[in-house]
N, C-alpha and C positions, 0 to 999 in steps of 0.2 A: 358429446359425440365428436370423434375425429374426422376431419375432413380427408377425402381421398387424394391422392397426390394428383389426380387429373384436374379436380376441381382447383386445386392451389395453383396450379399453373395456368387455368382459364382466368381467374382472378388477377394472377399478376400481369398477364397479358393486356387485360382490359385495362388495368391500371395506366400502364405505359401508353396505351392508345390514347386514354383521357387526358393525359398529361401533356400530350403532343410531341413527347420525345420518341427518339427514333427506337424502334424496337430492338431488342437485344436478345440473342438467344440465351435462355434460361437454363443455367447448369441443373442438371437433375439430380443433386447430391443429397443424401439422405441428411437429415438433420442432426446436429452433433449428439453424440451418445451420453447419457447421462447415466454414471455408475452408482448404483446403489451401495449404500453403506455396507449392505450384507453380502455383496457380489463378491464372487471368488476372484482371486488375483492369481495370475500366471506364477509358476514356480520361478520363470527367469526374473520377472519384475521383483518378486519377493526376494530373491537373491541379491540384487541390485540394490534394494533398499535397506536389507540388514546387513550391517557388518559382519565379516566372516570371523568367526572365532579364532583366535591364535592357536595353533597347534602346539600340544604339549608333549615334548618329545620324552621317550623313557629316560631315566637316569643312567647315565654310564657307569659302568661298575668301578671303574677307576676313582670316583669322585667319593666312595664310600670303602673301598679296599683297604683293609688293616694290615696288609702285607703278609708274609710268611709266618707260619707258626714255629714256634721253637722246636728245634730238631730233637730235644732230649727226649720228646714222646712222639716222635714222628711215626711210630707203628701203632699208636693208640688212637682212635677215632675220637675227634671232639663230642659227637653225638648230636643229634638234633633236639632242639627244645620241643617238647610235646605240648600242642597247643589245638586239640581237636575243636574247641569251641571259639578258636580266634580271638581270645582274651587280649593277645598281644597287638592285635591290630590297630588299636587306638595309639599306641605307643609307636608303632612303625610309621603312622601317618604322621605324627610330629615329627620323627627322625628324617622323613622325607621331604618335609618343608624346610628343615634345617638344612640338608644336602642341598636343595635348590636355591637357598639363599633368601626364603620367605618367612623364616621363623622371626618373631616379635619377641621371643622370650627363650630362656634356655630351655633344653630338654633335660629334666632331672630324674636321677635314679637314686632311690635309697635302698640300701643294702643292710638289713638286719642279721647279725650275727652272734656267735658267742666267743669264746676266747680267740679262735683263729681270727677273728676280725678286729681285735682290740689294737693289733699294730699296723693296720691298714695296708698290710702287705698285698693281699688280694684287690681290695678295691683301690689301693694307691696304684697298682700297675695299670687296672683298667683306666683310671684317670688320666694318666700319663700316655696311654696309647690313644684313647679317644680325644684328649685334647691336643696331642701331637698331630692328629689327623684334621680336628674340626675348629681348633683354636683353643687358645687359654681363656677359659671362661671363669677362672678363679678357683679356689679349693672347695667350696662349699661348707657343710656344716662341720664343726668341731666342737666337743665340749669344752666349757670353761672350768674344768675339774680333772683330776688325775687320781681316779679310785684305786687304781692299782699302779706299781712302780713301773711296769712296763708299757702302760697306757702311751700310745704315740700315733701320731699321724704324719704322713710323708706329705713334703711339699707346704709346711706351714710351720711357724714358730710357736708354741704354745709355752707360758710359762705362769707360776702364781706362787705366791708365799704359802706353800702346802701347810706348815705347822699351824697357821691361823684359820684353816678351814677344815669342816666336817665333811668327810666324803659321804656321799649317798648313792646307792645304786640297789637294783632290784635283787641283785644275787647276793652280794656280801656285806651291805650296809643299808638295811631296809628301814625305812620310816612308816610311822602309823597313818600319816595322812594320805599316803598314795600319789604324792606329787613327786614323781620322778622325771616328768617331761616326755615326750614322745621318745627319746634316745635311751631311756632308762637309767639315766645318768645325771646327777646332779651335785651340787655342793653347796656349803651354807655356813653362815659365821655371823657372829654378832660383835666381831673385833673391828673396832674403829681402826682404820688405816689399812685393814687386808685387803689384798690387790690380787687379781687374776688378769692374765693379758694373753693375746694372740696377735700374731703379726704374719706379714706377707713372708714367702720363703727366701731364703738367701739368693743373691744374684745369680750363683753359680747352678742353681736347680732349674730343671727344664720347664716347669711350670710352676703356677702359684705366686710368683714374684711382683705381681700388681694386682690392686684391688680398687673398686670405683663405688662399691656398695656393700655396706655392712649392716646384719641385724643382730642385735644384741636380746637374747631371749632370757627373762628372769621371771619371776613369781611374783605376783601382786595378792595381797592377803590383808585382813584386819590387823593392825599393830605392825605393818611391815615397816621396814627400815628405809634407808636413803642411802644413794651412792653417785658418784660423779664418775662420768665417763671422759676419758682423755684420749685425744688423737694425737699421735706423734708427740706425746709429752704435754701437750696443751690441752686446759679444759675446754670441753665442747658443749657439755651438758649436765645438769644436775637432774636426777631421776629420783622421783617419790614412789616406793613400792607398796605404800598403804592403800587399801581398797575396800570398800563394803563387802567385796567377794573374793574368793580364792580362786585365781586362774592364772595361765602362763600369759605374759605380755611380750612385747617386743619394742625396742627402740631403733628406729633405722637413720642410718647415716649414708648420704652420698658425699662422695671424696672426688678429687682429682684423680685420674687414673695413674697410678703408681704404687711403689712401696709405701705401706702404712702400718703403724703398731696401733691397736685399740687396748686400752686397759680401763679396769673397772676398780675404782677405790671405793671401799665402804666407808660412809659418813656416820649413819646412826641405826641403831636397832638391829635386828635379824634381817638379812638377804641372802635369798637363795638364787643361785645362778643356774642356768641350764647350759648355754651355749652360744655360739655366734656364727654366722653364715657370713662368708666372703665371697664375693662374685663381680664379676666385670659385667660391662653394659652388652658387649656384642655377644649374641647367642651362640653358645656351644653346649657340650654335654657335660652335665654336673654329676658327680658320683658322691653320693653321701655315705660314708662309712658309719653305720650306728651299731657299733660292736660293745658287747656288754660280758664281762667275764661270767662263763657258766650259765650263760642264759638258756631259758627254755620256754615253752609257749605257756606254761603253767604261771610262772612268774609274772608275765604280762597282764594276766588276768587280774592283778591287784594295783594297776597303774592306773590313776584317775583321770577320766576322761577330760575333767576340768583344764587340766595341765597340758596334756598330750593332743588333744584336738585342735586346738587354736593354732599349736605348732605345725602340725601336719598341714592344715590347710594353708597356713603362710609359706611353705616350702612348695607347694602346688607340684607335687610328683606326677611324673609321666609313667613310672613304673616302680613298684615295690616289691623287692625281692627278700626272700627268707633262707638264709643259710643257718638253720638250727636242726640240731639233732644229736649232737655229740652228746648231750645231758639229757635226752630224753628217754626214759627206761620204765614208761607206763602205758603200754600199748593201747590198753582198753580206754584211755583219756585222751589220747592224742587228737582225735578228730573233734571230740568236743571242744578242748582247749582252742584248737586252731580255728574252728568256726565262729568262736567268740571273738579271738582276738583279730582276725582278719575281718570278721564281720563290722568290728568297729572302724576299721580303715574303710570298707567299702560304704558304711554309713556317713564317714566324715569327708569323704573325697570320692564320691560315687563315679564310676566308670573307669577307677584307676585299674590299670591290669596288675594282676597277682602273679608273681614266679615263684614257684617252691622250688628249691634245689635239696637233693639229698645230700646228708653230710658227709664230710671226707671219710675215706677208709681208717680203719682203726684195727691194730692188731693188740692182743693182751698181753704177749710175750715175744721176745726176740727168736725163740725157736719154735713159733707157732708154724703150722702149715698151712692154715687158712685164717681170713679175716675174722673179726669178732662177730659171731652169728646174730648178735643183736642188730649190729649194723646192717648187715646184710637184710635182716627181716624189716628193719625201720626204712631202709631205702625203698624197699617195694611198697611198704604200708604209704608212705608219703607220695609216692606216684599215684597210688590207688585213690587217696583223699583228695589229691589235686584234681584228679579226674572227674571225681563225683561232684566236685564244687565248681566245676569249670574254671579252676586254675591252671595257669601253664606250668611244666614241670621240666627240669633240667637234671640230669643224673651226674652231679659232681663227681661221686665215686667212681662212677663207670670212665668218665674223661681222666681220672687219674689211672686208670688201668685195672679197675676192679678187684679181685681178690688178689690181697697181699700187697697190694700197690704202697700202702703206706711204709710197709719194711723196705721196699725197693727205693722209695723216697729217701728215707732215711740213711740208706748205704749210698746214696748219690749227693748226700748234702741238702735235700730237698726238703726232708722231713726230721723233726727232732726226735732224739731216740726215746722219748715217752711214748712214741708210736700214736701220737694223737695230734701234734701241733705241726704245722708247716714252717718251715724257716722262711727267711726272706726271699731266696732264690725258689722256693717251693711255691710261696704265695705268689710270687710275680708270675711264674710260668703258668699258674691256674688262672689267675686273673686274666692273662692275656687269652687263655683258652676259652674263657667264660666270655670275655668280649667278642671273640670270634664267633661262639655259639650264638649270640645274640644278633650279630650281623649276617650271620648264614642264615637265620631266620628271617630276616629284613631283606636279604636277597630273593627268598623264596617268595616273600610278601610282594616285591617289587615285580616277579614275572607275572603273578596274578593280578597286579593293580600296577600296570605301568603309567598310569596317569597319576599316581600317588604323589601328593605334595603340590600339585598343580594350583588347587583351590589356596585363599589365602588363610594365614594362621587365625583360627577364631580366638576371641578374647578368653582369657583364663578365668576361673572362676575366683 
């Protein structure tokens, strides 16, 4: 039982008297307060104890502004990316970290396409524009094959002893085993001494002139052959492609940052090569051009997952784009094919955003008064399919100018007179417009998420 304060005072006075000391007034102060561990703490003391979280300011538009659009289509709106399910948000979050300087890896975009993609005009202009803004991150992926004489990538050098290699592609040179790799293009030989090489761009090019990281993608299989990898003319590594299982594999090389040439030389047996990726260490935006002549979604159904899935997972894409449609003429099957093809990507790299593009405009004849009606119908169908599957959609054809735009492109030197293919200048124009559409979407995302990119870049899968 607690003693009252008066009793305590009386006892203290008695002790003083007994000891013979002169009595002193006793301060009637309350005993020290003991705070319970569960007692509440004032907001002021808590604020003093917890450091204030640094303020994360919104990103200034100048940090990601891509500059003015080409004046050639100034009257034609670029058009917004339709993304009602916000599928693109994960991609935009990666871009925000890159813009803030917090990215630990590149932001990578894969663009699947048909013959309009095989010359790299659209993707090459995107790569130049984006790396001109965010830094030269390297060329990215390129096939170590040339399945068509016009196959070409900008800002990289690619050569091979063509006569000693067999061309492989899903459209024009099929193989029964289905091992085309994730880019639908490969090459194979059993000729000892056959070679294929990729190298950095010439010094006069705006990007791609240096590399510090290279992956070589090839196929492992029973009875596989062997090859030597040379860097800058010197032997770097012997690789045996024999394995108990058939799958895609890669060899990685770290190099001093600078101009380099990688060469693969066959030593023994059958060797199948897919391609190589060339990158630098400082994070930027990588645009991989995955073009295949006459590609459509039906062809991709016949590609083996054993060769394409490991490659896709290694590339770690933040956005996968499809510019396919010029060779799609079976409307009843399109959604089924797309669901399976894109479902494979969603299984292999979950949560990677998907962006579907309508095909470019097409006219059948020079004296037409309207676009090919199949392309008009297909463009709408692809937008509807994308919406049902929660994929983003951008109307590429509308951004060209819609009805009869391809013939206007041809008259201006932006399109070929087959009224199907874009020229270099037309591809450059549309690549820049597509890049602006992406960053218009990024701008809208930042307005809704001004704190985007403040958190640390999470580890990649």
